[in-house]
Each structure stands twice: as C-alpha cells, then as structure tokens.
C-alpha positions as CSV (number, residue, x, y, z in Angstrom):
1,X,15.9,-20.9,-8.9
2,X,12.1,-21.0,-8.7
3,X,10.4,-17.7,-9.4
4,X,8.3,-16.1,-6.8
5,X,4.7,-15.0,-7.2
6,X,4.6,-11.3,-6.4
7,X,1.3,-9.3,-6.3
8,X,1.7,-5.6,-6.7
9,X,-1.3,-3.2,-6.3
10,X,-1.1,0.2,-7.8
11,X,1.1,-1.3,-10.5
12,X,-0.3,0.4,-13.6
13,X,1.9,3.4,-13.2
14,X,4.7,5.0,-11.0
15,X,6.8,3.0,-8.7
16,X,4.5,0.0,-8.9
17,X,5.0,-0.3,-12.6
18,X,8.7,0.3,-12.2
19,X,9.1,-2.4,-9.6
20,X,7.1,-4.8,-11.7
21,X,9.4,-4.3,-14.7
22,X,12.5,-4.9,-12.7
23,X,11.1,-8.0,-11.0
24,X,9.9,-9.5,-14.3
25,X,13.3,-8.9,-15.8
26,X,14.7,-10.9,-12.9
27,X,12.5,-13.8,-13.7
28,X,9.8,-13.4,-11.1
29,X,6.1,-14.0,-11.7
30,X,4.5,-10.6,-11.1
31,X,0.7,-10.1,-10.8
32,X,-0.2,-6.6,-11.8
33,X,-3.2,-4.9,-10.0
34,X,-4.5,-1.5,-11.0
35,X,-7.6,0.8,-11.0
36,X,-7.5,1.7,-14.7
37,X,-8.4,-1.1,-17.0
38,X,-6.5,0.5,-20.0
39,X,-3.3,1.3,-18.1
40,X,-3.2,-2.0,-16.2
41,X,-3.8,-4.0,-19.3
42,X,-1.0,-2.1,-21.1
43,X,1.5,-2.8,-18.4
44,X,0.5,-6.4,-18.2
45,X,0.8,-6.8,-22.0
46,X,4.3,-5.2,-21.9
47,X,5.5,-7.6,-19.2
48,X,3.5,-10.6,-20.4
49,X,2.1,-10.7,-16.8
50,X,-1.2,-11.6,-15.3
51,X,-3.4,-8.6,-14.2
52,X,-6.5,-7.7,-12.3
53,X,-8.5,-4.5,-12.3
54,X,-9.8,-3.3,-8.9
55,X,-11.0,0.1,-7.7
56,X,-10.2,0.4,-4.0
57,X,-13.0,2.9,-3.5
58,X,-15.4,-0.1,-3.5
59,X,-14.6,-2.8,-1.0
60,X,-16.8,-5.2,-3.0
61,X,-14.1,-5.0,-5.7
62,X,-11.4,-5.7,-3.1
63,X,-13.3,-8.9,-2.1
64,X,-13.6,-10.0,-5.7
65,X,-9.9,-9.4,-6.2
66,X,-9.0,-11.4,-3.1
67,X,-11.2,-14.3,-4.3
68,X,-9.6,-14.2,-7.7
69,X,-6.0,-14.2,-6.3
70,X,-6.8,-17.0,-3.9
71,X,-8.3,-19.1,-6.7
72,X,-5.5,-18.5,-9.2
73,X,-2.4,-18.5,-6.9
74,X,-2.1,-21.1,-4.2
75,X,1.2,-19.5,-3.3
76,X,1.8,-15.7,-2.9
77,X,5.4,-15.0,-1.8
78,X,5.1,-11.2,-1.7
79,X,2.1,-8.9,-1.4
80,X,3.1,-5.3,-2.1
81,X,0.2,-3.0,-1.0
82,X,1.2,0.0,-3.1
83,X,-2.1,1.4,-4.3
84,X,-3.1,4.7,-2.7
85,X,-3.4,8.4,-3.3
86,X,-4.3,11.9,-2.1
87,X,-7.8,13.1,-2.7
88,X,-9.6,16.4,-2.8
89,X,-12.5,17.6,-0.7
90,X,-13.9,15.1,1.8
91,X,-16.1,12.5,0.2
92,X,-17.5,9.2,1.3
93,X,-17.2,5.9,-0.6
94,X,-20.1,3.7,-1.4
95,X,-19.1,1.8,1.7
96,X,-19.6,4.9,3.8
97,X,-16.0,5.5,4.7
98,X,-13.9,8.6,4.1
99,X,-12.4,8.1,0.7
100,X,-8.7,8.8,1.5
101,X,-8.8,6.5,4.5
102,X,-10.5,3.6,2.6
103,X,-8.2,3.7,-0.5
104,X,-5.0,4.1,1.5
105,X,-5.7,1.9,4.5
106,X,-9.0,-0.1,4.6
107,X,-8.7,-1.6,1.1
108,X,-5.2,-2.9,1.6
109,X,-6.1,-4.0,5.1
110,X,-9.1,-6.0,3.7
111,X,-7.1,-7.5,0.9
112,X,-4.3,-8.6,3.2
113,X,-6.6,-10.2,5.8
114,X,-8.7,-12.0,3.1
115,X,-5.5,-13.5,1.7
116,X,-4.1,-14.3,5.1
117,X,-4.4,-18.1,4.8
118,X,-2.5,-18.1,1.6
119,X,0.1,-15.6,2.9
120,X,0.7,-17.7,6.0
121,X,1.0,-20.9,4.0
122,X,3.5,-19.1,1.7
123,X,5.5,-17.5,4.6
124,X,5.0,-14.3,2.7
125,X,6.3,-10.8,2.9
126,X,3.8,-8.0,3.0
127,X,5.3,-4.7,1.9
128,X,3.2,-1.5,2.5
129,X,3.9,1.7,0.7
130,X,3.6,4.6,3.2
131,X,5.1,8.1,2.9
132,X,7.0,10.7,4.9
133,X,3.6,12.5,4.8
134,X,2.6,10.2,7.8
135,X,4.1,13.1,9.8
136,X,1.1,15.2,8.8
137,X,-1.4,12.6,10.1
138,X,-3.3,12.4,13.3
139,X,-5.2,9.2,13.9
140,X,-8.4,9.5,16.0
141,X,-10.1,6.1,16.4
142,X,-13.4,7.9,17.3
143,X,-13.3,9.9,14.0
144,X,-11.9,7.7,11.3
145,X,-14.4,9.2,8.8
146,X,-12.9,12.7,9.5
147,X,-16.4,14.2,10.3
148,X,-15.1,16.6,12.9
149,X,-12.0,17.7,11.2
150,X,-10.8,17.3,7.6
151,X,-8.1,18.6,5.4
152,X,-6.7,17.0,2.2
153,X,-3.1,16.8,3.5
154,X,-4.0,15.6,6.9
155,X,-6.3,12.9,5.6
156,X,-3.5,11.6,3.3
157,X,-1.0,11.8,6.2
158,X,-3.4,9.9,8.4
159,X,-3.8,7.2,5.8
160,X,-0.1,6.8,5.5
161,X,0.3,6.7,9.3
162,X,-2.3,4.0,9.3
163,X,-0.1,2.0,6.9
164,X,2.7,2.0,9.4
165,X,0.4,1.1,12.3
166,X,-1.0,-1.7,10.3
167,X,2.5,-3.0,9.5
168,X,3.4,-3.0,13.2
169,X,0.2,-4.8,14.2
170,X,0.5,-7.3,11.4
171,X,3.9,-8.1,12.6
172,X,2.7,-8.5,16.2
173,X,-0.2,-10.8,15.2
174,X,1.5,-12.9,12.5
175,X,5.3,-12.9,12.9
176,X,5.1,-16.2,14.8
177,X,3.2,-17.7,11.8
178,X,5.9,-16.7,9.3
179,X,4.7,-13.4,8.0
180,X,7.3,-10.6,7.7
181,X,6.3,-7.1,6.9
182,X,7.6,-3.5,6.4
183,X,6.3,-0.1,5.5
184,X,8.4,2.4,3.5
185,X,8.6,5.9,2.1
186,X,9.6,5.8,-1.6
187,X,10.7,9.5,-1.7
188,X,9.1,12.3,-3.7
189,X,8.6,10.6,-7.1
190,X,7.9,12.2,-10.5
191,X,4.5,10.8,-11.3
192,X,0.9,11.9,-11.8
193,X,0.4,11.7,-8.0
194,X,-2.0,14.3,-6.6
195,X,-3.0,15.4,-10.1
196,X,-6.7,14.9,-9.4
197,X,-6.6,16.4,-5.8
198,X,-7.0,19.9,-4.4
199,X,-3.8,19.5,-2.4
200,X,-1.1,22.1,-2.8
201,X,1.2,19.1,-3.5
202,X,-0.3,18.9,-7.0
203,X,1.4,22.2,-8.0
204,X,4.8,20.8,-7.3
205,X,4.3,18.0,-9.7
206,X,3.5,20.5,-12.5
207,X,6.3,23.0,-11.9
208,X,10.0,23.3,-12.1
209,X,10.2,21.3,-8.8
210,X,9.3,18.3,-10.9
211,X,12.8,18.2,-12.2
212,X,14.2,17.6,-8.7
213,X,12.0,14.6,-8.0
214,X,13.0,11.0,-8.2
215,X,12.2,8.9,-11.2
216,X,9.8,6.0,-10.7
217,X,12.8,3.6,-10.9
218,X,14.5,5.5,-8.1
219,X,11.3,5.6,-6.0
220,X,10.9,1.8,-6.4
221,X,14.4,1.1,-5.0
222,X,13.4,0.7,-1.3
223,X,10.4,-1.4,-2.3
224,X,12.7,-3.7,-4.3
225,X,15.3,-3.8,-1.5
226,X,12.6,-5.0,0.9
227,X,11.1,-7.5,-1.6
228,X,14.6,-9.0,-2.4
229,X,16.2,-8.6,1.1
230,X,16.3,-11.1,3.9
231,X,14.1,-10.1,7.0
232,X,16.1,-10.3,10.2
233,X,19.3,-9.7,8.2
234,X,18.8,-6.8,5.8
235,X,15.7,-5.4,7.5
236,X,13.5,-5.9,10.5
237,X,9.9,-6.9,10.3
238,X,7.3,-4.4,11.5
239,X,9.4,-1.3,10.9
240,X,9.3,1.8,8.7
241,X,12.0,2.4,6.1
242,X,13.3,5.1,3.8
243,X,16.4,5.0,1.5
244,X,17.0,1.4,2.6
245,X,17.3,2.4,6.3
246,X,15.0,2.4,9.3
247,X,13.3,5.8,9.4
248,X,11.6,7.9,12.1
249,X,7.9,8.1,11.8
250,X,5.0,10.1,13.4
251,X,5.1,9.6,17.2
252,X,1.7,7.9,17.0
253,X,3.3,5.2,14.8
254,X,4.9,3.7,17.9
255,X,1.7,3.5,20.0
256,X,1.0,-0.3,20.3
257,X,-2.4,0.3,21.7
258,X,-3.4,2.6,18.9
259,X,-2.2,0.0,16.4
260,X,-4.3,-2.7,18.1
261,X,-7.3,-0.4,18.2
262,X,-6.9,0.5,14.5
263,X,-6.9,-3.1,13.5
264,X,-10.1,-3.8,15.5
265,X,-11.8,-0.7,14.1
266,X,-10.7,-1.7,10.6
267,X,-12.2,-5.1,11.1
268,X,-15.5,-3.5,12.2
269,X,-15.6,-1.1,9.2
270,X,-14.9,-3.8,6.5
271,X,-17.3,-6.2,8.2
272,X,-20.0,-3.5,8.0
273,X,-19.6,-3.2,4.2
274,X,-19.9,-6.9,3.5
C-alpha cells in the first residue's frame, strides 16, 4: 500500500503531535508544521519526518509555507488544519486582523486556498480542528476584528465557529471537484492550551481538573478516524463531529449565507495583506 502524504499544522505538541506519531507508525508520510522551531524540529527528528516552521500570526509566513509545500509535495492526500489557540486581551496582528480570528481561521483558510490546486489534483481530505467552544461564538461579518465587542472566550468561540462554517462552504464549493472535508471537536485535552491566555480556561489546565482531561492520544482519536475513514461511508463531508459522531454546533454554523459571506470576507482580508 502506498503511503499518503499528510500535512498536519499545530503538530509540535498536543493532539497534532499525537496524531503524527500514530500515522508515522502506520507507514504514512507525515509533514509536521509548527510555530516553535525547537519543538517542531524535535518532533520531526523523533519521527524522521519533514517539517516546516510557520507562525500563523503573520500571513506572509503562511504564504511561504504554502509555496514550500506546493514545491516539495506534488501530492497532498490530507491537510489537517489543527493549529490554533486562545489568546488574551484583544490584539491585532501585523496584517491588521484580530489575533484569535487570524490564527484560528484566516491562516488555515489562506493555507487551504493557496494549496487548492494540489488538493483538488490529489482528491484530498481537509480536516479542520474546531471545538465545542464554537457554542460561545457569535460571528458578525461587519465586525470580524471584534472592535465593537471583545472577550477572550467569545473570540475563541467565534474562531472555532468560523472553522465549521469554512468546512461547510469548502464542501459546497469543492465537493464536486473531489475535496472532502470535516470539522471536529477533540474533547478537553490535557495540554498547554490556554497557558498564555487570560481566559479562565487556563486555570482548569493547572488544577485538579487536569486529571479528568483527555490525553493527547485520546484527543487525536476523532482526527485519526476522519483521516483514515471513508467519506460517504464512515462520515459525511461538510459536517461537524465529536467522539466519531456528527455533533450539534452553534445555530449559526448551519447558516449557508453566513458561510458564503465568511468565505468572501476572508478572501478580502487575506488579499489585503498580500
């Protein structure tokens, strides 16, 4: 059996690293992408895998990453958009976007669209890591920079809601060209998530609640199920999953016009930064 080329962002730690380990053991060619040079290089060395370092708070770095991937891998069977995070106070990136929104949505949107020719030619799967926190989100296309209203948790929830809307619109636009896609909630995983934020969530990761959280291997389970499963048989393209089952999302996640509008606004925002 020929190994697949699987690109995983946010793979230097947590569920991304756990999934990468499992896939490499299964004989797949995994390409590790992370923000930290030290941590990403360490995982790549452990797995004898290719790696790239890219900070999603700078869209120029996302463009460089996409160009490198297109040059080095004529075929990409799976793109797992797993990088993301929860921030602290409202800040803007060098591209002028609200940081949480850019890192969780705009950067993976840009990476995916820049790789689209390769993904279509490969009949690829695009797997997007969302979160049950999408329920905290409220997407306002007229205020994507959260100038009128901002809270750490809402910004994160909105970013995770955007992941689901992006998944649905990606399916609408590209399913007839062979792309299959899904978003998923990994569960509450025992990682360094939220450590650098001001969110109340950060306390849970440092207290006794930590012992009740999933391990990274457990959190990677649904991602691996989507990567290894058969679309149309095991799961349906364009949907949101948790624990290997279709899951209920924020009511806004089912608004087709909002999904279309988010795609168009995202195109405008990434174009403005080029």
